[in-house]
C-alpha positions in Angstrom: 205.4 288.2 78.4 202.4 290.4 78.4 200.7 287.7 80.5 203.5 287.5 83.1 203.4 291.4 83.4 199.7 291.2 84.0 200.0 288.6 86.5 202.8 290.3 88.2 200.8 293.6 88.8 197.6 291.6 89.8 199.8 290.0 92.5 201.0 293.4 93.5 197.6 294.7 93.9 196.3 291.8 95.7 199.0 292.2 98.4 198.1 295.7 99.0 194.3 295.4 99.3 193.3 291.9 100.4 195.1 288.6 100.9 198.6 287.7 100.3 201.7 287.1 98.2 203.8 284.2 98.0 207.6 285.0 97.7 210.5 282.6 97.7 213.1 283.0 100.3 216.7 282.1 99.7 219.0 280.2 102.1 222.5 281.2 103.3 224.6 283.2 101.1 226.3 279.9 99.9 223.1 278.4 98.7 221.0 281.3 97.4 220.5 281.9 93.7 223.0 284.0 91.9 222.4 286.1 88.6 224.9 286.9 86.0 224.5 290.3 84.8 223.6 290.6 81.1 225.8 293.6 80.5 229.2 292.3 81.9 228.5 288.8 83.5 229.0 290.1 87.0 227.8 287.5 89.5 225.0 289.3 91.4 223.0 288.1 94.4 219.6 289.3 95.8 219.7 291.4 98.8 217.7 291.5 102.0 217.2 287.8 102.3 215.4 286.2 105.2 217.8 283.3 105.6 215.1 280.6 105.1 214.5 278.5 101.9 210.8 277.6 102.3 208.0 279.5 100.5 206.6 282.2 102.5 203.0 283.5 102.6 202.5 287.0 103.8 199.2 288.5 104.4 200.8 291.6 103.1 204.2 293.2 102.8 203.9 295.1 106.0 205.1 292.1 108.0 208.7 292.8 109.4 210.4 290.8 106.7 212.6 291.8 103.8 211.9 288.9 101.6 210.3 291.1 98.9 213.5 292.8 98.2 214.6 289.6 96.4 212.0 290.4 93.8 214.6 292.9 92.2 218.4 292.4 92.0 221.0 295.0 90.9 224.5 294.6 89.4 227.1 296.1 91.8 229.4 297.0 88.8 227.2 298.6 86.3 223.8 299.3 88.2 221.6 297.3 85.9 218.4 296.3 87.9 215.6 294.2 87.1 213.2 291.6 88.4 215.0 288.5 89.3 213.0 286.5 86.9 214.0 288.7 84.1 217.6 289.7 85.2 219.5 287.6 82.7 217.5 288.9 79.5 219.4 290.7 76.9 219.8 294.5 77.1 219.4 296.8 74.2 222.7 298.3 73.3 221.3 301.9 73.5 219.8 301.1 76.9 223.2 299.6 78.0 224.9 302.9 77.1 222.4 304.9 79.2 222.9 302.4 82.2 226.6 303.0 82.2 226.3 306.7 81.9 223.5 307.1 84.5 223.5 304.3 86.8 227.0 303.0 87.1 228.0 305.7 89.7 225.5 304.4 92.2 225.9 300.8 91.3 227.4 299.6 94.4 224.8 301.4 96.5 221.9 299.8 94.6 223.4 296.4 95.0 223.4 296.9 98.8 220.3 299.1 99.4 216.7 297.9 98.4 215.7 301.5 98.0 218.3 302.1 95.5 217.9 299.0 93.6 214.2 299.8 93.2 215.2 303.3 92.2 217.4 301.9 89.4 214.8 299.3 88.4 211.9 302.0 88.1 214.2 304.4 86.1 214.8 301.5 83.7 211.3 300.5 83.3 210.6 304.1 82.4 213.5 304.4 80.1 212.4 301.3 78.0 208.8 302.5 78.2 207.6 299.3 80.0 204.0 298.3 80.1 202.1 300.4 82.6 201.1 297.6 84.8 204.7 296.5 85.3 205.8 300.0 86.2 203.0 300.3 88.7 203.9 297.1 90.2 207.7 298.1 90.7 206.5 301.5 92.3 204.2 299.7 94.7 207.2 297.6 95.9 209.4 300.5 95.9 206.9 302.2 98.2 207.1 299.2 100.7 210.7 299.5 100.8 210.6 303.0 102.0 207.8 302.3 104.4 210.1 299.9 106.1 212.3 302.9 106.9 209.9 304.8 109.1 211.1 305.0 112.7 209.3 302.8 115.1 206.5 304.9 116.5 207.1 307.9 114.5 207.9 309.4 111.2 210.7 310.9 109.3 209.7 313.8 107.0 212.4 312.9 104.5 211.0 309.4 104.2 207.4 310.6 104.1 208.2 312.9 101.1 209.9 310.0 99.4 206.8 307.7 100.0 204.5 310.6 98.8 206.4 311.1 95.6 206.3 307.4 94.8 202.6 307.3 95.7 201.9 310.2 93.3 203.7 308.3 90.5 201.4 305.4 91.2 198.3 307.4 91.2 199.2 309.0 87.9 200.0 305.6 86.2 197.1 303.9 87.7 194.7 306.5 86.5 196.3 306.2 82.9 196.0 302.4 83.1 192.3 302.5 84.2 191.6 304.7 81.2 193.7 303.0 78.6 193.9 299.3 79.6 191.4 298.6 82.5 191.0 295.0 83.9 188.1 293.0 82.5 187.0 291.6 85.9 184.8 294.0 87.8 186.3 292.9 91.2 189.9 293.6 90.0 189.0 296.9 88.7 187.3 297.8 91.9 190.5 296.8 93.6 192.5 299.2 91.4 190.1 301.9 92.1 190.1 301.2 95.8 194.2 301.5 95.7 193.8 304.9 93.7 191.4 306.4 96.1 193.3 305.2 99.2 196.6 306.5 97.8 195.0 309.8 97.1 193.9 310.1 100.7 197.2 309.4 102.1 199.1 311.9 100.0 196.9 314.6 101.5 194.0 314.7 98.8 191.1 313.3 100.9 188.4 315.1 98.4 189.7 313.1 95.5 190.0 310.0 97.7 186.5 310.4 99.1 185.0 310.6 95.6 186.9 307.5 94.5 186.2 305.4 97.6 182.6 306.3 97.9 181.9 304.9 94.2 183.9 301.7 95.2 181.9 301.4 98.4 178.7 301.4 96.5 179.9 298.0 95.0 181.2 296.6 98.2 179.2 293.4 97.5 181.3 292.8 94.4 184.5 293.3 96.4 183.7 290.9 99.1 183.4 291.3 102.9 186.9 292.4 103.7 187.8 294.9 100.9 184.2 296.1 100.7 184.3 297.0 104.3 187.6 298.6 104.0 186.4 300.7 101.1 183.5 302.1 103.0 185.7 302.8 106.3 188.3 304.7 104.2 185.7 306.7 102.4 184.3 307.7 105.9 187.8 308.8 106.8 188.4 310.7 103.6 184.9 312.5 104.2 186.4 313.6 107.6 189.7 314.9 105.9 191.6 312.1 107.8 194.8 311.3 106.1 196.2 309.1 108.8 197.7 305.8 108.0 197.8 302.7 110.1 201.0 300.7 109.6 203.2 298.0 111.4 204.2 300.5 114.4 201.3 302.4 115.1 199.4 305.3 113.3 200.8 308.5 111.7 199.7 311.3 109.4 201.9 311.3 106.4 200.4 314.3 105.0 201.6 316.3 108.0 205.2 315.8 106.8 204.7 316.4 103.2 203.0 319.3 101.1 199.6 318.2 100.3 198.4 318.0 96.7 195.1 319.6 95.6 192.2 317.7 94.4 192.6 319.4 90.9 196.2 318.2 90.6 195.4 314.7 91.2 194.3 312.6 88.1 190.7 311.6 88.4 189.8 308.1 86.9 186.8 307.6 84.7 183.5 306.9 86.3 183.6 303.2 87.6 181.0 300.9 86.0 181.9 297.6 87.8 178.4 295.9 87.9 179.6 293.3 85.1 183.0 292.2 83.6 184.1 294.1 80.7 
């Protein structure tokens, strides 16, 4: 289980910073997989399918598709939500009671809305004290779901506040993971640091973002051409207090729609020492 969690988080980070992620799409409603809820047996279907059965390779999750929402499924009766690969696993009785008290009122909404299915999922991961890497992975995907809600060619302050809140949660957990459970591979650790610095910049904390991204840029050769160049470019943006974000429909400044965080309030990771695998 620990290995699968590590792999899942590694895939999440990879899709964020460099290459791609392979996600299995489902066919028509009659053909796609169903999942019996482990609490009450309710037959549950993934939402946001792309209507195709072949494997899909996405350069990242910004391509206009909803296939990534299939990674999490939520029961329309009780609100239980989990990764599709884990959905039928037994649920602890104490957790079951909490689910019925706290998630059941919004169960139908979670089964129909990816943003709410991930909200339920993240709450459950936190409730059962899931590994940091798994929680970070879920939050990263949750942020993608919300980014898809940005109006074309513009922004919505409410959506930006949601995205910023999720990103701050990622920042906190990622800094904690780097302290307590850092990856052994030098490149992977640099990828994590890149994500930490870039998210700091985007939530309105370019000072901390610059510090982290500059350190990552120093080891650009370890990262490779694409990500190494990105780290240096983003470090320069942070140095200019630039918190703009390029995304599928243009460029916007998320921090203009949210209350910026100060550098002191953002977790600072340990000094990177990525010259050799740990």
